Each structure stands twice: as structure tokens, then as C-alpha cells.
Residue frames as qw, qx, qy, qz and C-alpha x, y, z in Angstrom:
[[0.259, -0.799, 0.510, -0.187, 6.30, 27.67, 3.90],
 [0.595, 0.319, -0.737, 0.045, 8.89, 24.89, 3.81],
 [0.850, -0.479, -0.166, -0.144, 8.44, 22.20, 6.42],
 [0.038, -0.818, 0.526, -0.229, 11.33, 22.67, 8.87],
 [0.569, -0.349, 0.730, -0.144, 11.38, 19.13, 10.29],
 [0.435, 0.310, -0.737, -0.414, 12.20, 16.38, 7.84],
 [0.563, -0.185, -0.805, -0.012, 11.22, 13.72, 10.40],
 [0.302, -0.348, 0.462, -0.758, 9.10, 13.98, 13.51],
 [0.629, -0.196, -0.736, -0.156, 7.84, 11.00, 15.47],
 [0.300, -0.409, 0.485, -0.713, 6.19, 10.80, 18.85],
 [0.680, -0.162, 0.520, -0.491, 5.24, 7.86, 21.02],
 [0.640, 0.335, -0.608, -0.330, 6.24, 5.16, 18.52],
 [0.606, -0.277, 0.684, -0.298, 5.33, 1.73, 19.82],
 [0.713, 0.328, -0.513, -0.347, 5.78, -1.64, 18.19],
 [0.599, -0.334, 0.694, -0.218, 5.54, -5.21, 19.44],
 [0.572, 0.255, -0.708, -0.328, 6.10, -8.60, 17.84],
 [0.680, -0.271, -0.681, 0.020, 4.09, -11.10, 19.82],
 [0.608, -0.727, -0.276, 0.159, 5.07, -10.69, 23.44],
 [0.611, -0.136, 0.019, 0.780, 8.25, -8.78, 22.59],
 [0.068, 0.960, 0.227, -0.146, 7.84, -5.02, 22.96],
 [0.710, 0.240, 0.128, 0.649, 10.42, -3.56, 20.58],
 [0.135, 0.383, -0.012, 0.914, 9.61, 0.16, 20.74],
 [0.331, -0.538, -0.701, 0.331, 8.18, 1.61, 23.94],
 [0.041, -0.941, -0.295, 0.157, 7.30, 5.18, 23.07],
 [0.602, -0.104, 0.221, 0.760, 10.10, 6.58, 20.92],
 [0.182, 0.938, 0.171, -0.239, 10.24, 10.30, 20.05],
 [0.620, -0.047, 0.358, 0.697, 12.46, 11.47, 17.18],
 [0.283, 0.922, 0.146, -0.219, 12.88, 14.88, 15.51],
 [0.648, -0.063, 0.375, 0.660, 15.26, 15.53, 12.64],
 [0.159, 0.772, 0.003, -0.615, 15.63, 19.03, 11.14],
 [0.760, 0.632, 0.149, 0.034, 15.66, 19.30, 7.39],
 [0.488, 0.783, -0.307, 0.234, 19.15, 19.14, 5.88],
 [0.343, -0.686, 0.592, -0.248, 20.84, 17.53, 8.90],
 [0.596, 0.193, -0.780, 0.002, 22.45, 14.17, 9.65],
 [0.662, -0.451, 0.309, -0.512, 20.82, 12.20, 12.48],
 [0.425, 0.273, -0.862, 0.051, 22.38, 8.99, 13.83],
 [0.808, -0.380, 0.067, -0.445, 20.43, 6.37, 15.77],
 [0.276, 0.425, -0.835, 0.214, 22.72, 4.17, 17.85],
 [0.758, -0.327, 0.282, -0.489, 21.91, 1.15, 19.95],
 [0.306, -0.310, 0.900, 0.022, 22.89, -2.43, 20.79],
 [0.255, -0.044, -0.858, -0.443, 21.52, -5.35, 18.82],
 [0.261, -0.480, -0.837, -0.002, 17.80, -5.79, 19.37],
 [0.108, -0.317, -0.368, 0.867, 17.32, -2.21, 20.57],
 [0.346, 0.715, 0.558, -0.241, 14.81, -1.34, 17.82],
 [0.105, -0.522, 0.325, 0.782, 16.95, 0.62, 15.33],
 [0.021, 0.027, 0.795, 0.605, 15.85, -1.22, 12.19],
 [0.006, 0.609, 0.791, -0.064, 12.25, -1.33, 13.38],
 [0.027, -0.728, -0.179, 0.661, 12.32, 2.45, 13.76],
 [0.017, -0.356, 0.542, 0.761, 13.66, 2.86, 10.22],
 [0.020, 0.248, 0.903, 0.349, 11.06, 0.46, 8.80],
 [0.023, 0.717, 0.624, -0.311, 8.24, 2.38, 10.46],
 [0.013, -0.714, 0.037, 0.699, 9.51, 5.77, 9.27],
 [0.048, 0.311, -0.672, -0.670, 10.01, 4.44, 5.74],
 [0.707, 0.131, 0.016, -0.694, 6.46, 2.93, 5.70],
 [0.489, 0.242, -0.822, -0.161, 7.68, -0.69, 5.48],
 [0.329, -0.233, -0.863, 0.306, 6.27, -1.63, 8.90],
 [0.343, -0.712, -0.348, -0.503, 3.09, -0.48, 10.59],
 [0.068, 0.299, -0.597, 0.741, 3.19, 1.09, 14.04],
 [0.316, -0.441, -0.831, 0.122, 1.05, -0.06, 16.96],
 [0.203, -0.888, -0.365, 0.191, 0.75, 3.41, 18.48],
 [0.374, -0.519, 0.140, 0.756, 2.13, 6.88, 18.05],
 [0.485, 0.846, 0.187, -0.119, 2.46, 9.27, 15.13],
 [0.545, -0.332, 0.399, 0.658, 5.15, 10.00, 12.56],
 [0.489, 0.850, 0.109, -0.160, 5.62, 12.42, 9.70],
 [0.627, -0.225, 0.432, 0.608, 8.43, 12.23, 7.15],
 [0.223, 0.110, 0.440, 0.863, 9.08, 15.01, 4.62],
 [0.299, 0.031, 0.084, -0.950, 5.89, 16.62, 5.92],
 [0.670, -0.057, -0.489, -0.556, 3.67, 13.58, 5.26],
 [0.708, -0.332, 0.455, -0.426, 1.97, 11.19, 7.67],
 [0.017, 0.362, -0.915, -0.177, 3.53, 7.72, 7.38],
 [0.326, 0.258, 0.889, -0.191, 0.13, 6.05, 7.75],
 [0.418, 0.705, 0.425, -0.384, -2.33, 8.36, 5.99],
 [0.422, 0.848, -0.193, -0.256, 0.05, 9.59, 3.28],
 [0.797, -0.272, 0.481, 0.246, 2.21, 6.54, 2.70],
 [0.716, 0.510, 0.316, 0.357, 2.58, 7.04, -1.06],
 [0.141, 0.957, -0.079, 0.242, 3.72, 10.64, -0.64],
 [0.567, -0.707, 0.416, 0.076, 6.27, 9.57, 1.95],
 [0.833, -0.004, 0.469, 0.294, 7.64, 6.91, -0.37],
 [0.555, 0.738, 0.180, 0.339, 8.03, 9.39, -3.21],
 [0.057, -0.953, 0.189, -0.231, 10.05, 11.69, -0.93],
 [0.567, -0.640, 0.518, -0.030, 12.46, 9.16, 0.60],
 [0.745, 0.378, -0.548, -0.049, 14.93, 6.45, -0.22],
 [0.765, -0.524, 0.342, -0.154, 16.17, 3.56, 1.92],
 [0.591, 0.519, -0.613, 0.074, 19.54, 1.87, 1.61],
 [0.880, -0.454, 0.037, -0.133, 20.10, -1.18, 3.80],
 [0.567, -0.626, 0.502, 0.188, 23.18, -3.09, 4.85],
 [0.576, -0.052, 0.716, 0.391, 23.57, -5.03, 1.65],
 [0.122, 0.306, -0.421, -0.845, 23.61, -3.84, -1.95],
 [0.564, 0.413, 0.644, -0.312, 20.24, -4.30, -3.66],
 [0.407, 0.682, -0.302, -0.528, 21.41, -4.02, -7.25],
 [0.952, 0.270, 0.104, -0.098, 21.76, -6.54, -10.08],
 [0.505, -0.576, 0.536, 0.354, 25.24, -8.07, -10.23],
 [0.649, 0.242, 0.628, 0.353, 24.65, -9.28, -13.78],
 [0.331, 0.886, 0.252, 0.205, 24.23, -5.75, -15.12],
 [0.491, 0.300, -0.157, 0.802, 26.77, -2.98, -15.50],
 [0.177, -0.389, -0.438, 0.791, 26.75, -0.03, -13.14],
 [0.180, 0.139, -0.224, -0.948, 25.26, 2.20, -15.81],
 [0.400, -0.230, -0.765, -0.449, 22.58, -0.38, -16.69],
 [0.317, -0.432, -0.748, 0.392, 21.55, -0.58, -13.02],
 [0.035, -0.389, -0.231, 0.891, 21.13, 3.18, -12.81],
 [0.270, 0.035, -0.487, -0.830, 19.27, 3.41, -16.12],
 [0.374, -0.327, -0.853, -0.158, 16.93, 0.66, -15.00],
 [0.216, -0.477, -0.602, 0.603, 16.22, 2.48, -11.73],
 [0.073, 0.253, -0.092, -0.960, 15.57, 5.67, -13.68],
 [0.351, -0.130, -0.678, -0.633, 13.03, 3.96, -15.91],
 [0.369, -0.408, -0.824, 0.137, 11.32, 2.41, -12.85],
 [0.139, -0.482, -0.414, 0.760, 10.94, 5.86, -11.31],
 [0.362, 0.786, 0.467, -0.183, 9.23, 7.17, -14.44],
 [0.081, -0.682, 0.349, 0.637, 12.07, 8.85, -16.31],
 [0.765, 0.597, -0.079, -0.230, 12.14, 8.68, -20.10],
 [0.934, 0.104, 0.038, 0.339, 14.88, 6.66, -21.77],
 [0.438, 0.636, -0.128, 0.622, 16.93, 9.80, -22.45],
 [0.370, -0.774, 0.195, -0.476, 16.35, 11.18, -18.95],
 [0.922, -0.369, 0.121, 0.007, 17.37, 7.87, -17.36],
 [0.812, 0.315, -0.046, 0.489, 20.55, 7.82, -19.45],
 [0.159, 0.728, -0.173, 0.644, 21.46, 11.36, -18.41],
 [0.625, -0.678, 0.170, -0.348, 20.66, 10.71, -14.75],
 [0.971, -0.129, 0.018, 0.203, 22.85, 7.58, -14.79],
 [0.618, 0.476, -0.125, 0.614, 25.80, 9.57, -16.18],
 [0.176, -0.775, 0.165, -0.584, 25.33, 12.29, -13.55],
 [0.795, -0.548, 0.156, -0.207, 25.29, 9.81, -10.68],
 [0.928, 0.093, -0.050, 0.357, 28.25, 7.79, -11.95],
 [0.383, 0.601, -0.186, 0.676, 30.25, 11.01, -12.03],
 [0.417, -0.732, 0.139, -0.521, 29.02, 12.14, -8.62],
 [0.863, -0.437, 0.232, -0.103, 30.05, 8.85, -7.00],
 [0.062, -0.702, 0.677, 0.210, 33.38, 8.57, -8.85],
 [0.688, 0.041, 0.725, -0.020, 32.22, 5.53, -10.84],
 [0.543, 0.689, -0.142, -0.459, 32.36, 6.84, -14.41],
 [0.208, 0.540, -0.790, -0.202, 35.29, 4.61, -15.40],
 [0.174, -0.035, 0.971, -0.158, 33.54, 1.56, -13.90],
 [0.560, 0.282, 0.225, -0.746, 30.12, 2.35, -15.35],
 [0.692, 0.365, -0.441, -0.440, 30.49, -0.08, -18.25],
 [0.221, 0.262, -0.926, 0.158, 31.63, -2.99, -16.08],
 [0.660, -0.386, -0.588, -0.263, 29.37, -5.68, -14.65],
 [0.473, -0.731, 0.206, -0.447, 28.67, -5.21, -10.97],
 [0.973, -0.209, -0.052, 0.078, 30.16, -8.64, -10.22],
 [0.706, 0.321, -0.180, 0.605, 33.60, -7.10, -10.89],
 [0.126, -0.808, 0.105, -0.566, 33.10, -4.26, -8.36],
 [0.296, 0.120, -0.730, 0.604, 34.77, -4.15, -4.96],
 [0.247, -0.576, -0.742, 0.238, 32.55, -4.01, -1.88],
 [0.122, -0.524, -0.188, 0.822, 33.06, -0.27, -1.51],
 [0.095, 0.096, -0.507, -0.851, 32.25, 0.39, -5.17],
 [0.238, -0.392, -0.846, -0.273, 29.09, -1.73, -4.94],
 [0.206, -0.619, -0.585, 0.482, 27.94, 0.22, -1.87],
 [0.029, -0.397, 0.095, 0.912, 28.55, 3.52, -3.68],
 [0.185, -0.092, -0.695, -0.689, 26.56, 2.32, -6.67],
 [0.241, -0.502, -0.828, 0.069, 23.79, 1.14, -4.37],
 [0.126, -0.604, -0.347, 0.706, 23.62, 4.57, -2.79],
 [0.046, 0.223, -0.406, -0.885, 23.71, 6.20, -6.23],
 [0.185, -0.290, -0.841, -0.417, 20.79, 4.01, -7.32],
 [0.194, -0.602, -0.698, 0.336, 18.79, 5.13, -4.29],
 [0.070, -0.568, -0.096, 0.815, 19.20, 8.76, -5.39],
 [0.202, 0.223, 0.692, 0.656, 17.89, 8.35, -8.94],
 [0.101, -0.721, -0.641, -0.244, 14.50, 9.71, -7.89],
 [0.134, 0.465, -0.158, 0.861, 16.00, 12.80, -6.18],
 [0.530, -0.614, -0.583, 0.049, 14.65, 12.10, -2.64],
 [0.092, -0.807, 0.172, -0.558, 14.72, 14.70, 0.12],
 [0.614, -0.567, 0.464, -0.293, 15.24, 12.19, 2.97],
 [0.647, 0.367, -0.668, -0.015, 17.74, 9.32, 2.85],
 [0.805, -0.476, 0.270, -0.228, 17.56, 6.42, 5.31],
 [0.498, 0.522, -0.685, 0.100, 20.87, 4.57, 5.65],
 [0.866, -0.421, 0.119, -0.243, 20.54, 1.40, 7.72],
 [0.701, -0.479, 0.465, 0.250, 24.10, 0.42, 8.72],
 [0.662, 0.728, -0.078, -0.160, 25.46, 1.32, 5.26],
 [0.271, 0.733, -0.621, 0.056, 29.13, 0.50, 5.88],
 [0.798, -0.310, 0.485, -0.178, 28.73, -2.90, 7.55],
 [0.909, 0.132, 0.356, 0.171, 31.24, -5.35, 6.12],
 [0.514, 0.826, -0.103, 0.208, 33.37, -2.77, 4.31],
 [0.744, -0.039, -0.201, 0.636, 37.12, -2.54, 4.74],
 [0.296, -0.668, -0.227, 0.644, 38.43, 0.63, 6.45],
 [0.168, -0.177, 0.377, 0.893, 39.41, 2.36, 3.19],
 [0.107, -0.414, -0.721, -0.545, 36.00, 1.72, 1.59],
 [0.293, -0.710, -0.593, 0.242, 34.29, 2.85, 4.79],
 [0.254, -0.517, -0.024, 0.817, 36.18, 6.15, 4.76],
 [0.053, 0.056, 0.565, 0.821, 35.29, 6.68, 1.10],
 [0.207, -0.576, -0.733, -0.296, 31.60, 6.12, 1.78],
 [0.301, -0.669, -0.406, 0.545, 31.74, 8.49, 4.75],
 [0.163, -0.276, 0.235, 0.918, 32.98, 11.13, 2.35],
 [0.105, -0.315, -0.706, -0.625, 30.04, 10.46, 0.03],
 [0.301, -0.671, -0.672, 0.083, 27.53, 10.71, 2.90],
 [0.287, -0.564, -0.174, 0.754, 29.08, 13.96, 4.13],
 [0.075, -0.056, 0.448, 0.889, 28.85, 15.36, 0.61],
 [0.184, -0.509, -0.754, -0.372, 25.16, 14.43, 0.36],
 [0.321, -0.714, -0.504, 0.365, 24.45, 16.21, 3.64],
 [0.260, -0.396, 0.086, 0.876, 26.43, 19.27, 2.51],
 [0.053, -0.108, -0.577, -0.808, 24.16, 19.45, -0.53],
 [0.429, -0.134, 0.085, -0.889, 21.02, 19.69, 1.59],
 [0.673, -0.161, -0.665, -0.280, 19.76, 16.12, 1.87],
 [0.600, -0.523, 0.374, -0.476, 18.44, 14.91, 5.23],
 [0.545, 0.262, -0.795, 0.046, 20.29, 11.76, 6.33],
 [0.760, -0.444, 0.246, -0.406, 18.88, 9.32, 8.90],
 [0.494, 0.466, -0.728, 0.094, 21.68, 6.91, 9.78],
 [0.859, -0.456, 0.159, -0.169, 21.69, 3.79, 11.91],
 [0.561, 0.568, -0.563, 0.216, 25.10, 2.39, 12.71],
 [0.857, -0.495, -0.090, 0.113, 27.09, 0.33, 15.15],
 [0.644, 0.206, -0.109, 0.729, 30.32, 2.11, 14.24],
 [0.282, -0.831, -0.328, 0.352, 30.45, 4.82, 16.87],
 [0.349, -0.353, 0.276, 0.823, 33.22, 6.64, 15.01],
 [0.149, 0.397, 0.670, 0.609, 30.83, 6.83, 12.05],
 [0.195, -0.838, -0.506, -0.061, 28.23, 8.67, 14.09],
 [0.443, -0.670, -0.054, 0.594, 30.88, 10.87, 15.68],
 [0.335, -0.143, 0.434, 0.824, 32.21, 11.98, 12.29],
 [0.035, 0.326, 0.670, 0.666, 28.97, 12.37, 10.35],
 [0.223, -0.676, -0.697, -0.086, 26.07, 13.20, 12.66],
 [0.072, -0.554, 0.073, -0.826, 24.80, 16.60, 13.75],
 [0.587, -0.386, 0.376, -0.604, 22.77, 14.86, 16.45],
 [0.378, 0.128, -0.917, 0.016, 22.87, 11.36, 17.94],
 [0.718, -0.350, 0.141, -0.585, 20.18, 9.43, 19.78],
 [0.095, 0.284, -0.941, 0.155, 20.96, 6.34, 21.81],
 [0.781, -0.144, -0.208, -0.571, 18.24, 3.68, 21.71],
 [0.153, 0.232, -0.922, 0.269, 18.26, 0.94, 24.34],
 [0.085, 0.260, 0.899, -0.341, 15.51, -1.47, 25.31],
 [0.097, 0.624, 0.708, 0.316, 13.03, 0.25, 22.99],
 [0.144, -0.945, -0.258, 0.140, 13.44, 3.74, 24.45],
 [0.433, 0.701, -0.168, 0.542, 15.69, 6.75, 23.77],
 [0.700, -0.546, -0.290, 0.357, 18.05, 6.99, 26.74],
 [0.335, -0.608, 0.094, 0.714, 20.13, 9.96, 25.54],
 [0.527, 0.685, 0.374, 0.336, 20.19, 12.48, 22.71],
 [0.162, -0.905, 0.085, 0.384, 22.38, 15.41, 21.71],
 [0.494, 0.770, -0.402, -0.036, 25.36, 16.36, 19.61],
 [0.868, 0.090, -0.402, 0.276, 28.31, 13.94, 19.78],
 [0.263, 0.417, -0.438, 0.752, 30.20, 16.51, 21.87],
 [0.523, -0.448, 0.168, -0.705, 27.29, 16.95, 24.30],
 [0.948, -0.179, -0.193, -0.180, 26.97, 13.21, 24.81],
 [0.739, 0.206, -0.432, 0.474, 30.69, 12.77, 25.41],
 [0.020, 0.456, -0.372, 0.808, 30.74, 15.64, 27.89],
 [0.737, -0.413, -0.054, -0.532, 27.82, 14.05, 29.70],
 [0.949, -0.139, -0.247, 0.140, 30.03, 11.06, 30.50],
 [0.606, -0.605, 0.106, 0.505, 33.37, 12.81, 30.89],
 [0.317, 0.906, -0.203, -0.194, 35.37, 15.43, 29.08],
 [0.322, 0.580, -0.747, 0.052, 38.49, 13.32, 29.58],
 [0.946, -0.260, -0.068, -0.181, 39.00, 9.77, 30.78],
 [0.080, -0.665, 0.729, -0.140, 41.86, 8.36, 32.81],
 [0.928, 0.042, -0.325, -0.175, 42.38, 4.66, 32.10],
 [0.341, -0.636, 0.652, -0.233, 44.06, 2.62, 34.81],
 [0.809, 0.144, -0.562, -0.090, 45.51, -0.88, 34.48],
 [0.616, -0.625, 0.350, -0.327, 45.67, -2.76, 37.79],
 [0.036, 0.502, -0.864, 0.017, 48.10, -5.47, 38.89],
 [0.115, -0.113, -0.987, 0.005, 45.45, -8.00, 39.87],
 [0.329, -0.554, -0.639, -0.421, 41.76, -8.52, 40.61],
 [0.470, -0.604, -0.493, 0.414, 42.09, -7.59, 44.27],
 [0.258, -0.252, 0.028, 0.932, 43.72, -4.28, 43.38],
 [0.111, -0.297, -0.545, -0.776, 40.96, -3.61, 40.86],
 [0.417, -0.632, -0.645, -0.104, 38.23, -4.23, 43.44],
 [0.436, -0.509, -0.316, 0.671, 39.98, -1.95, 45.93],
 [0.137, -0.102, 0.219, 0.961, 40.27, 0.90, 43.41],
 [0.225, -0.458, -0.659, -0.553, 36.65, 0.46, 42.30],
 [0.442, -0.669, -0.566, 0.194, 35.54, 0.87, 45.91],
 [0.382, -0.411, -0.117, 0.819, 37.74, 3.95, 46.39],
 [0.051, -0.074, 0.342, 0.935, 36.72, 5.82, 43.25],
 [0.319, 0.450, 0.675, -0.490, 33.02, 4.87, 43.27],
 [0.499, 0.728, 0.433, -0.181, 30.81, 6.77, 40.83],
 [0.072, 0.797, -0.374, -0.468, 33.78, 8.38, 39.07],
 [0.341, -0.163, 0.868, 0.322, 34.41, 5.03, 37.36],
 [0.590, 0.446, -0.030, -0.673, 32.71, 5.06, 33.94],
 [0.813, 0.331, -0.431, -0.210, 34.19, 1.89, 32.39],
 [0.485, -0.522, 0.691, -0.120, 35.64, -1.35, 33.66],
 [0.799, 0.306, -0.476, -0.201, 36.95, -4.58, 32.17],
 [0.753, -0.527, 0.357, -0.166, 37.44, -7.29, 34.74],
 [0.955, 0.163, 0.127, 0.212, 39.31, -9.56, 32.34],
 [0.570, 0.595, -0.107, 0.557, 41.81, -6.90, 31.28],
 [0.553, -0.498, -0.367, 0.558, 42.01, -5.46, 34.82],
 [0.214, 0.172, 0.122, 0.954, 41.28, -1.94, 33.59],
 [0.011, -0.762, -0.588, 0.271, 38.97, 0.84, 34.67],
 [0.258, 0.468, 0.221, 0.816, 38.19, 4.28, 33.25],
 [0.277, -0.606, -0.490, 0.562, 37.75, 7.30, 35.53],
 [0.194, 0.905, 0.282, 0.254, 36.31, 10.73, 34.79],
 [0.530, -0.433, -0.020, 0.729, 38.82, 13.57, 34.86],
 [0.259, 0.920, 0.084, -0.283, 39.31, 17.07, 33.50],
 [0.816, 0.478, -0.016, 0.325, 42.62, 15.96, 32.02],
 [0.005, -0.909, 0.313, -0.276, 44.76, 18.34, 34.08],
 [0.542, 0.331, -0.687, 0.352, 48.05, 17.14, 35.53],
 [0.214, -0.330, 0.570, -0.721, 46.97, 18.10, 39.06],
 [0.799, -0.075, 0.163, -0.574, 43.79, 16.07, 38.92],
 [0.853, 0.254, -0.452, -0.051, 45.46, 13.05, 37.30],
 [0.316, 0.363, -0.711, 0.513, 48.13, 13.04, 40.03],
 [0.444, -0.252, 0.454, -0.730, 45.44, 13.36, 42.70],
 [0.903, 0.041, -0.089, -0.418, 43.49, 10.38, 41.33],
 [0.733, 0.312, -0.580, 0.174, 46.62, 8.26, 41.08],
 [0.063, 0.356, -0.669, 0.650, 47.61, 9.13, 44.67],
 [0.639, -0.165, 0.301, -0.688, 44.11, 8.38, 45.93],
 [0.929, 0.134, -0.179, -0.296, 43.78, 5.09, 44.08],
 [0.906, 0.123, -0.278, 0.295, 47.33, 3.87, 44.69],
 [0.271, -0.927, 0.208, -0.156, 48.92, 5.59, 47.71],
 [0.717, -0.490, 0.470, 0.161, 51.46, 2.78, 48.19],
 [0.323, 0.665, -0.533, -0.411, 52.38, 2.64, 44.47],
 [0.213, -0.209, 0.953, 0.049, 51.60, -1.08, 44.27],
 [0.556, 0.413, 0.640, -0.332, 48.19, -1.29, 42.56],
 [0.561, 0.782, 0.081, -0.260, 48.46, 0.52, 39.21],
 [0.734, -0.101, 0.443, 0.504, 50.81, -0.70, 36.49],
 [0.279, 0.183, 0.435, 0.837, 49.88, 1.72, 33.68],
 [0.175, 0.708, 0.483, -0.485, 47.70, 4.76, 33.07],
 [0.270, 0.193, 0.509, 0.794, 46.60, 6.77, 30.05],
 [0.191, 0.577, 0.361, -0.707, 44.54, 9.94, 29.57],
 [0.134, 0.153, 0.665, 0.719, 42.38, 10.46, 26.50],
 [0.389, -0.002, -0.032, -0.921, 39.23, 12.25, 25.40],
 [0.551, 0.191, 0.715, -0.384, 35.92, 10.55, 26.05],
 [0.116, 0.080, -0.754, -0.641, 34.44, 8.77, 23.03],
 [0.689, -0.084, -0.169, -0.700, 30.98, 7.66, 22.01],
 [0.650, 0.004, -0.757, 0.067, 32.09, 4.20, 23.11],
 [0.142, 0.005, -0.656, 0.742, 32.26, 5.60, 26.64],
 [0.466, -0.006, 0.076, -0.881, 28.79, 7.08, 26.24],
 [0.712, 0.008, -0.572, -0.406, 27.43, 3.80, 24.91],
 [0.549, -0.048, -0.779, 0.299, 28.77, 1.78, 27.81],
 [0.031, 0.004, -0.521, 0.853, 27.96, 4.32, 30.52],
 [0.473, 0.053, 0.077, -0.876, 24.35, 4.84, 29.43],
 [0.803, 0.048, -0.383, -0.453, 23.36, 1.32, 28.35],
 [0.684, -0.451, 0.546, -0.175, 25.57, -0.87, 30.48],
 [0.927, 0.272, 0.240, 0.099, 26.53, -2.76, 27.31],
 [0.451, -0.408, 0.438, 0.662, 29.94, -2.80, 25.64],
 [0.344, 0.536, -0.329, -0.697, 30.17, -1.41, 22.13],
 [0.869, 0.223, 0.408, -0.171, 28.44, -3.95, 19.84],
 [0.384, -0.272, 0.681, 0.561, 30.34, -5.64, 17.05],
 [0.517, 0.504, -0.110, -0.683, 29.06, -4.52, 13.64],
 [0.311, 0.339, -0.824, -0.332, 30.28, -7.78, 12.13],
 [0.255, 0.105, 0.911, -0.307, 27.92, -9.93, 14.20],
 [0.189, -0.252, -0.698, -0.643, 25.05, -11.00, 11.97],
 [0.319, 0.040, 0.448, -0.834, 21.78, -9.63, 13.29],
 [0.096, 0.411, 0.902, 0.089, 18.50, -11.49, 13.28],
 [0.060, -0.311, -0.285, -0.905, 15.88, -9.17, 11.81],
 [0.449, -0.401, -0.050, -0.797, 12.36, -8.36, 12.91],
 [0.783, -0.285, -0.536, -0.135, 11.78, -11.68, 14.65],
 [0.629, -0.287, -0.460, 0.557, 14.10, -10.65, 17.47],
 [0.176, -0.886, -0.368, 0.219, 13.08, -7.03, 17.46],
 [0.345, -0.427, 0.201, 0.811, 15.85, -5.05, 15.83]]
């Protein structure tokens, strides 16, 4: 019988010195789905991926990937997975086709099989015309696509993508999202870590939010957004005193605030009646609010509401294991 869960982990714990990075993390990912792990810098995302991909040992807990124990059956896990990090791990001095042929030979394919596999992957990732060019001439988006193609030479069943679109321009990011969606549609299990919340919203079947080494929320993107608010009413106040007054009036309905920009976000069902009621309650004299806007809740709202942190910047360079991410 096929194993229904591609990834299952319970009670994962990991410390580096006195820093406790993971404090009992549970993760389940059904086969053939896309799972996104979100969290601020230092929350333990990369450590989780390294444990599940057998690159880092765990201090406590259990984990199985593709049906195999990550400790007792490490070699079997490694044969069933692939891991693509933030930066391309391919040889810039070789052509795209040479990189893929080399990876094929390293995975045990014959010369002819490696050649055929390289051609298949170049076509799949829309790189056939660039296959004969040295990687040094590729754009960032093309290099990331080739990197992902190289990770699929061995036909894995589980793909770990650790912040795969970091540093890409918007057009290249959209193109790679299309590639990832296509991989998932063809039955691969995708485990994605990202700081682009739109990325998780577009691609993931389920999202888990990791903060301080623990999972603080999990569900579909829609479920998480509804947990914070179906709609959000953003208010811009005239000054700091007005902002403090409105915060006191609206209390727990406030889900976001920016003291510098003098803005707050309030839960609402989006109806005209409720919006008018909130505006009347917050500003009965019509002298506190300068602008307002209603929009659907986003994963940014979820991130801030559940962690207390603003959305992290993906462009900020992260320190690796030494600081616990």
C-alpha cells in the first residue's frame, strides 16, 4: 500500500549551545501536496528542512520522509528526496546541458541515459535553446530553473525548496512559481520555505507558521486568513493622539498598527453597514480619520497577528545555523 504521508514529524527538537531552535515541532505533509513553512528570521525554518533532509541530526523527536526514518534509514531518504537552497549550486563554467549530464552520471545513469534525461529536463524547464550556453551567461531566473532541473535528475518523490526565489526579480519569480505549480500538478510533494507570503498564498495547499521554534498556526491559506479577519478596514489617523484614542476605542478588533505611518487595521465583514458603524464609532466628530480602505485579509495580516512581527524582508541576508534559522 502506498504511504499516504510524504512527510511526518513529531516532537522535533534541536538546540545549538544554549539556543533552543526547535521546541517540539510537528509536521505532516500528504503525498502530492505543496506545504509551505513560514516564519521570521531565526524561527527554525532552515533547521527543520536540514533535519528532514538528513543534513542535520535532531536532539529529540521522530521524522519519516517518503516512508523512511530520517535517522535509521538516512540513505533511503536521500535517494527519495532532493533539496534546492536559496542559491544555485551548479557549475557556472559548464553549459546547462553539461550540468545536467554531469548530475545524471553522478546519480548512476549511463552516458546515454544522462544525455536523454538532460534533454528532457531542458525541455521541461523551457531551457532547450539555452542548453548549449555556459551558465555564466544565464539570467538569475534561468539559473534557478536549471538548478531546480538539476535537482530532479534522479526523479525524487519529495522536493525541498528552501527560499527558492530569494533575490529574483518579479518576472523571474513568477516564472519559477509556474514551474513549482507544474511539478506539484504532476504528483511531486513540495516542501517550501519562504518569506514571500504571496508565494505561499499562491502555491501551498497548507501553510504552517513557525515562530520561536514552535508551530503557532497551521491550515490552508484561506483558513489562516479567515482566522485573522475575512476583510480588513485600514484607517489612517491625523496624528498620534488620534491613533491612541482609536486604539483604545476599538480594542481587540485592531489586528495591525503602524505608529510611524499612523495607520491601524480593523477586522470587518466588509459590508457597507459595518464599515460605516466602525467609522462612526472611531471618529464620531469626523476629525480623527483622514483616509480608509477595505481589502481582503492577507497572509501578511496572519503573520503579524500571530507572531507580533512585521513581515520579514526576504532580501535581508540570514545568518545560518549559528543563529538558529
